[in-house]
MDTraj code that builds the backbone (N, CA, C; nanometers):
import mdtraj as md
import numpy as np

residues = "GLN VAL GLN LEU VAL GLU SER GLY GLY GLY LEU VAL GLN PRO GLY GLY SER LEU ARG LEU SER CYS ALA ALA SER GLY PHE SER PHE ARG GLY ASN THR MET SER TRP TYR ARG GLN ALA PRO GLY LYS GLU ARG GLU LEU VAL ALA THR MET THR ARG THR GLY GLY SER THR LYS TYR ALA ASP PHE VAL LYS GLY ARG PHE THR ILE SER ARG ASP ASN ASP LYS ASN THR VAL PHE LEU GLN MET ASN SER LEU LYS PRO GLU ASP THR ALA VAL TYR TYR CYS TYR THR ARG ILE SER LEU GLY VAL TYR TRP GLY GLN GLY THR GLN VAL THR VAL SER SER".split()
xyz = np.array([
    [-0.8669, 0.4964, -2.9456],
    [-0.8814, 0.4338, -2.8009],
    [-0.7455, 0.3597, -2.7685],
    [-0.7172, 0.4299, -2.6473],
    [-0.5697, 0.3577, -2.5939],
    [-0.6078, 0.2843, -2.5150],
    [-0.5055, 0.1543, -2.5424],
    [-0.5419, 0.0339, -2.4942],
    [-0.3558, 0.0073, -2.4301],
    [-0.3794, -0.1030, -2.3153],
    [-0.2519, -0.1741, -2.2897],
    [-0.2949, -0.3026, -2.2288],
    [-0.2436, -0.3796, -2.3112],
    [-0.2918, -0.5227, -2.2801],
    [-0.1549, -0.6170, -2.2650],
    [-0.1589, -0.6853, -2.1154],
    [-0.0414, -0.7481, -2.0564],
    [-0.0617, -0.8753, -2.0682],
    [0.0710, -0.9320, -2.0621],
    [0.0476, -1.0906, -2.1042],
    [0.1885, -1.1448, -2.0334],
    [0.2016, -1.2702, -2.0078],
    [0.3291, -1.3438, -1.9576],
    [0.3174, -1.3917, -1.8136],
    [0.2180, -1.3505, -1.7453],
    [0.2137, -1.3862, -1.5914],
    [0.1644, -1.5479, -1.5835],
    [0.1867, -1.5714, -1.4463],
    [0.1815, -1.7017, -1.4261],
    [0.2205, -1.7568, -1.2852],
    [0.2239, -1.8763, -1.2820],
    [0.2681, -1.9468, -1.1570],
    [0.4461, -1.9856, -1.1890],
    [0.5231, -1.9497, -1.0837],
    [0.6752, -1.9909, -1.1271],
    [0.7128, -2.0145, -0.9970],
    [0.8185, -2.1144, -0.9752],
    [0.8664, -2.1431, -0.8236],
    [0.9746, -2.0039, -0.8058],
    [1.0044, -2.0206, -0.6655],
    [1.1103, -1.9059, -0.6362],
    [1.2496, -1.9357, -0.6997],
    [1.3126, -1.8158, -0.7411],
    [1.4300, -1.8377, -0.8205],
    [1.4024, -1.8490, -0.9884],
    [1.2959, -1.8357, -0.9898],
    [1.2438, -1.8973, -1.1389],
    [1.2426, -1.7501, -1.2348],
    [1.2092, -1.7525, -1.3609],
    [1.2303, -1.6423, -1.4334],
    [1.0718, -1.6132, -1.5017],
    [1.0287, -1.4865, -1.5515],
    [0.9136, -1.4833, -1.6089],
    [0.9538, -1.3457, -1.6941],
    [0.8793, -1.3161, -1.8260],
    [0.8843, -1.2168, -1.9001],
    [0.7376, -1.1630, -1.9547],
    [0.7061, -1.0458, -1.8848],
    [0.5959, -0.9868, -1.9022],
    [0.5906, -0.8777, -2.0234],
    [0.4823, -0.8966, -2.0951],
    [0.4732, -0.8099, -2.2367],
    [0.3419, -0.7038, -2.2082],
    [0.3576, -0.5959, -2.2659],
    [0.2456, -0.4946, -2.2522],
    [0.2244, -0.4676, -2.4315],
    [0.1547, -0.4936, -2.4632],
    [0.1217, -0.4498, -2.5788],
    [0.0282, -0.3162, -2.5955],
    [0.0762, -0.1969, -2.6634],
    [-0.0005, -0.0809, -2.6547],
    [-0.0660, -0.0355, -2.7800],
    [-0.1667, 0.0365, -2.7871],
    [-0.2212, 0.0953, -2.9211],
    [-0.3142, 0.2031, -2.8830],
    [-0.3144, 0.2819, -2.9884],
    [-0.4103, 0.3992, -2.9722],
    [-0.3547, 0.5235, -2.9488],
    [-0.2178, 0.5302, -2.9204],
    [-0.1406, 0.6451, -2.9215],
    [-0.0153, 0.6183, -2.9405],
    [0.0872, 0.7436, -2.9507],
    [0.2159, 0.7405, -2.9909],
    [0.3164, 0.6787, -2.9025],
    [0.3256, 0.5414, -2.9085],
    [0.3848, 0.4726, -2.7996],
    [0.5265, 0.5122, -2.8327],
    [0.5928, 0.5294, -2.9318],
    [0.7348, 0.5425, -2.9200],
    [0.7680, 0.6982, -2.8652],
    [0.6590, 0.7730, -2.8506],
    [0.6801, 0.9110, -2.7912],
    [0.6373, 0.9242, -2.6514],
    [0.6312, 0.8025, -2.5745],
    [0.5784, 0.8266, -2.4243],
    [0.6537, 0.7212, -2.3438],
    [0.6879, 0.7548, -2.2313],
    [0.7393, 0.7080, -2.1096],
    [0.6456, 0.5813, -2.0937],
    [0.7047, 0.4641, -2.0424],
    [0.6329, 0.3714, -2.0010],
    [0.6581, 0.2922, -1.8813],
    [0.5703, 0.2353, -1.7992],
    [0.6182, 0.1776, -1.6736],
    [0.5274, 0.0647, -1.6400],
    [0.6094, -0.0147, -1.5504],
    [0.5268, -0.1163, -1.4834],
    [0.4929, -0.1093, -1.3412],
    [0.4134, -0.1364, -1.2681],
    [0.3540, -0.1143, -1.1534],
    [0.3338, -0.2570, -1.1073],
    [0.3072, -0.2766, -1.0029],
    [0.2490, -0.3984, -0.9161],
    [0.1671, -0.3641, -0.7876],
    [0.0528, -0.4720, -0.7597],
    [-0.0135, -0.4555, -0.6315],
    [-0.0419, -0.5911, -0.5621],
    [0.0091, -0.5711, -0.4586],
    [0.0008, -0.7175, -0.3838],
    [-0.1202, -0.7178, -0.3017],
    [-0.1729, -0.8252, -0.2815],
    [-0.3040, -0.8539, -0.1933],
    [-0.2999, -0.7552, -0.0708],
    [-0.3997, -0.6684, -0.0442],
    [-0.3774, -0.5927, 0.0704],
    [-0.2938, -0.4700, 0.0933],
    [-0.1893, -0.4419, -0.0397],
    [-0.1090, -0.3325, -0.0223],
    [-0.1207, -0.2267, -0.1360],
    [-0.0818, -0.1265, -0.1234],
    [-0.0930, -0.0347, -0.2333],
    [-0.0156, -0.0655, -0.3811],
    [-0.0721, -0.0126, -0.4743],
    [0.0120, -0.0148, -0.5874],
    [0.1337, 0.0619, -0.5990],
    [0.2543, -0.0248, -0.6601],
    [0.3817, 0.0573, -0.6338],
    [0.4523, 0.0516, -0.7579],
    [0.5348, 0.1341, -0.7788],
    [0.5924, 0.1421, -0.8750],
    [0.7281, 0.0414, -0.9096],
    [0.7364, -0.0360, -1.0203],
    [0.8505, -0.1302, -1.0281],
    [0.9632, -0.0938, -1.1095],
    [0.9118, -0.0314, -1.2353],
    [1.0461, 0.0258, -1.3099],
    [0.9688, 0.1035, -1.4371],
    [1.0482, 0.1859, -1.4821],
    [1.0107, 0.3077, -1.5890],
    [1.1253, 0.3265, -1.6997],
    [1.0836, 0.3261, -1.8232],
    [1.1479, 0.3682, -1.9080],
    [1.1340, 0.4703, -1.9892],
    [1.2038, 0.5425, -2.0267],
    [1.1719, 0.6701, -2.1224],
    [1.1556, 0.6390, -2.2500],
    [1.0911, 0.7269, -2.3449],
    [1.0513, 0.6674, -2.4961],
    [1.1487, 0.6484, -2.5602],
    [1.2743, 0.6619, -2.5383],
    [1.4110, 0.6514, -2.6342],
    [1.4564, 0.4993, -2.5897],
    [1.4339, 0.4830, -2.4654],
    [1.5009, 0.3693, -2.3762],
    [1.6121, 0.4017, -2.3110],
    [1.6666, 0.5470, -2.3518],
    [1.7993, 0.5828, -2.2816],
    [1.7921, 0.6027, -2.1366],
    [1.6785, 0.6011, -2.0890],
    [1.6783, 0.6151, -1.9059],
    [1.5705, 0.5185, -1.8493],
    [1.6255, 0.4439, -1.7438],
    [1.5318, 0.3411, -1.6782],
    [1.5473, 0.3961, -1.5313],
    [1.4551, 0.3390, -1.4685],
    [1.4413, 0.3533, -1.3032],
    [1.3802, 0.2399, -1.2541],
    [1.4275, 0.1909, -1.1774],
    [1.3822, 0.0822, -1.0854],
    [1.3430, 0.0765, -0.9304],
    [1.2495, 0.0237, -0.8694],
    [1.2336, 0.0081, -0.7452],
    [1.3612, -0.0418, -0.6570],
    [1.4185, -0.0233, -0.5759],
    [1.5151, -0.0847, -0.5088],
    [1.4647, -0.2354, -0.4726],
    [1.3917, -0.2713, -0.4575],
    [1.3480, -0.4210, -0.4303],
    [1.3507, -0.4906, -0.5415],
    [1.3718, -0.4292, -0.6971],
    [1.3758, -0.5555, -0.7958],
    [1.5027, -0.4951, -0.8561],
    [1.5901, -0.4031, -0.8059],
    [1.7249, -0.3940, -0.8667],
    [1.8338, -0.5027, -0.8710],
    [1.8711, -0.5057, -1.0243],
    [1.9579, -0.6284, -1.0306],
    [1.8959, -0.7741, -1.0565],
    [1.7588, -0.7611, -1.0582],
    [1.6663, -0.8897, -1.0947],
    [1.5736, -0.8582, -1.1910],
    [1.5270, -0.7488, -1.1949],
    [1.4079, -0.7186, -1.3315],
    [1.4900, -0.6263, -1.4276],
    [1.4299, -0.6438, -1.5439],
    [1.4645, -0.5408, -1.6377],
    [1.3757, -0.5175, -1.7331],
    [1.3591, -0.3939, -1.7511],
    [1.2458, -0.3434, -1.8470],
    [1.3248, -0.2869, -1.9652],
    [1.2337, -0.3341, -2.0636],
    [1.2854, -0.2983, -2.1987],
    [1.1802, -0.2453, -2.3004],
    [1.1936, -0.2348, -2.4226],
    [1.0758, -0.1739, -2.5197],
    [1.1155, -0.2116, -2.6694],
    [1.0278, -0.2237, -2.7507],
    [1.0536, -0.2186, -2.8877],
    [0.9721, -0.1078, -2.9667],
    [0.9970, -0.0384, -2.9869],
    [0.9127, 0.0823, -3.0422],
    [0.8629, 0.0601, -3.1572],
    [0.9124, -0.0473, -3.2425],
    [0.8793, -0.0900, -3.3729],
    [0.7424, -0.1514, -3.3609],
    [0.7268, -0.2508, -3.2419],
    [0.6110, -0.3076, -3.2105],
    [0.5303, -0.2683, -3.0982],
    [0.5587, -0.1524, -3.0363],
    [0.4687, -0.0837, -2.9561],
    [0.4652, -0.1696, -2.8230],
    [0.5605, -0.2354, -2.7983],
    [0.5500, -0.3313, -2.6634],
    [0.6519, -0.2807, -2.5514],
    [0.6101, -0.2957, -2.4538],
    [0.7117, -0.2875, -2.3344],
    [0.7114, -0.4244, -2.2583],
    [0.8387, -0.4614, -2.2153],
    [0.8587, -0.5843, -2.1669],
    [0.9194, -0.5460, -2.0008],
    [0.8993, -0.6625, -1.9394],
    [0.9646, -0.6734, -1.8181],
    [1.0216, -0.8024, -1.7775],
    [1.1403, -0.8027, -1.7998],
    [1.2231, -0.9403, -1.7549],
    [1.2194, -0.9500, -1.6016],
    [1.1827, -1.0544, -1.5368],
    [1.1909, -1.0997, -1.4317],
    [1.2651, -1.2146, -1.3618],
    [1.4099, -1.2061, -1.3029],
    [1.4721, -1.3056, -1.2950],
    [1.4821, -1.3008, -1.1095],
    [1.5244, -1.4452, -1.0849],
    [1.5609, -1.4542, -0.9263],
    [1.4068, -1.4142, -0.8650],
    [1.3020, -1.4772, -0.8989],
    [1.1622, -1.4228, -0.8526],
    [1.1771, -1.4729, -0.6955],
    [1.0952, -1.4192, -0.6155],
    [1.0852, -1.4685, -0.4633],
    [0.9451, -1.4311, -0.4552],
    [0.8936, -1.5002, -0.3495],
    [0.7432, -1.5009, -0.2812],
    [0.6972, -1.3592, -0.2698],
    [0.7599, -1.2554, -0.2299],
    [0.7134, -1.1322, -0.2047],
    [0.6863, -1.0637, -0.3454],
    [0.7255, -1.0827, -0.4693],
    [0.7227, -1.0402, -0.5816],
    [0.5664, -1.0807, -0.6292],
    [0.5130, -1.1862, -0.5649],
    [0.3461, -1.2184, -0.6011],
    [0.2721, -1.1109, -0.5843],
    [0.2040, -1.0655, -0.7069],
    [0.1245, -0.9597, -0.7295],
    [0.0532, -0.9360, -0.8559],
    [-0.0146, -0.8545, -0.8710],
    [-0.0537, -0.8358, -1.0132],
    [-0.0059, -0.7166, -1.0651],
    [0.0427, -0.7460, -1.1853],
    [0.1620, -0.6455, -1.2250],
    [0.0942, -0.5699, -1.3499],
    [0.1110, -0.4346, -1.3510],
    [0.0347, -0.3494, -1.4877],
    [0.1172, -0.2446, -1.5290],
    [0.0584, -0.2453, -1.6571],
    [0.1571, -0.1447, -1.7675],
    [0.0739, -0.0186, -1.7431],
    [0.1810, 0.1003, -1.7431],
    [0.1170, 0.1904, -1.7303],
    [0.1685, 0.3143, -1.8380],
    [0.0994, 0.4208, -1.8478],
    [0.1386, 0.5457, -1.9315],
    [0.0719, 0.6528, -1.8895],
    [0.1302, 0.8013, -1.9124],
    [0.0598, 0.8987, -1.8934],
    [0.0754, 1.0017, -2.0186],
    [-0.0045, 0.9883, -2.0964],
    [0.0029, 1.0727, -2.2062],
    [-0.1047, 1.2007, -2.2067],
    [-0.1118, 1.2916, -2.3341],
    [-0.1581, 1.4268, -2.3166],
    [-0.3247, 1.3953, -2.2695],
    [-0.3716, 1.2779, -2.3148],
    [-0.5044, 1.2188, -2.3096],
    [-0.5525, 1.1950, -2.1572],
    [-0.4467, 1.1690, -2.0865],
    [-0.4585, 1.0919, -1.9407],
    [-0.3852, 0.9916, -1.9026],
    [-0.4269, 0.9393, -1.7791],
    [-0.3583, 0.8195, -1.7291],
    [-0.4030, 0.6909, -1.7717],
    [-0.3438, 0.6142, -1.8067],
    [-0.4026, 0.4706, -1.8685],
    [-0.3266, 0.3680, -1.7985],
    [-0.4193, 0.2357, -1.7793],
    [-0.3625, 0.1404, -1.7156],
    [-0.3972, 0.0020, -1.7687],
    [-0.3223, -0.0966, -1.7733],
    [-0.3605, -0.2186, -1.8695],
    [-0.4469, -0.2691, -1.7585],
    [-0.5175, -0.4013, -1.7844],
    [-0.5917, -0.4873, -1.6780],
    [-0.5174, -0.5530, -1.5925],
    [-0.3790, -0.5640, -1.5964],
    [-0.2737, -0.6537, -1.5156],
    [-0.2884, -0.7821, -1.5468],
    [-0.1821, -0.8465, -1.5005],
    [-0.1423, -0.9804, -1.5326],
    [-0.0779, -1.0495, -1.3884],
    [-0.1424, -1.1407, -1.3562],
    [-0.1085, -1.2028, -1.2297],
    [0.0169, -1.2756, -1.2055],
    [0.0978, -1.2557, -1.1319],
    [0.2314, -1.3335, -1.1004],
    [0.2381, -1.3913, -0.9708],
    [0.2579, -1.5078, -0.9813],
    [0.2578, -1.5862, -0.8501],
    [0.3947, -1.6664, -0.8237],
    [0.4548, -1.6382, -0.7133],
    [0.5800, -1.6988, -0.6914],
    [0.5555, -1.7999, -0.5714],
    [0.5504, -1.9133, -0.5891],
    [0.5299, -2.0254, -0.4853],
    [0.6185, -2.1439, -0.5230],
    [0.6252, -2.2066, -0.4107],
    [0.6868, -2.3413, -0.4427],
    [0.5734, -2.4766, -0.4002],
])
top = md.Topology()
chain = top.add_chain()
for i, resn in enumerate(residues, 1):
    res = top.add_residue(resn, chain, resSeq=i)
    for name in ("N", "CA", "C"):
        top.add_atom(name, md.element.get_by_symbol(name[0]), res)
traj = md.Trajectory(xyz[None], top)
């Protein structure tokens, strides 16, 4: 059974930082690309960052470049999203995502709210 469980969201002031985690199970984590998406109220879900299975290649949305960093620990089956210099427009539910031979999988999401 494939599971993606996010954690680490919360309320933070503008300019602050959060670190999201996504614990994966039920598939070969180290063999798959992992991604973070987000969805703000009234908006479509959008890609935030992607990291290949070895961590050798990453891709970021323009709106987070230089502020967010995706990383992974293949020994702990966990992918992270370090978010710095947060802005109110970063407020959204953040989702972990992977696509494997069995299909597409999403976590349940973790809420990030950036507000003073």
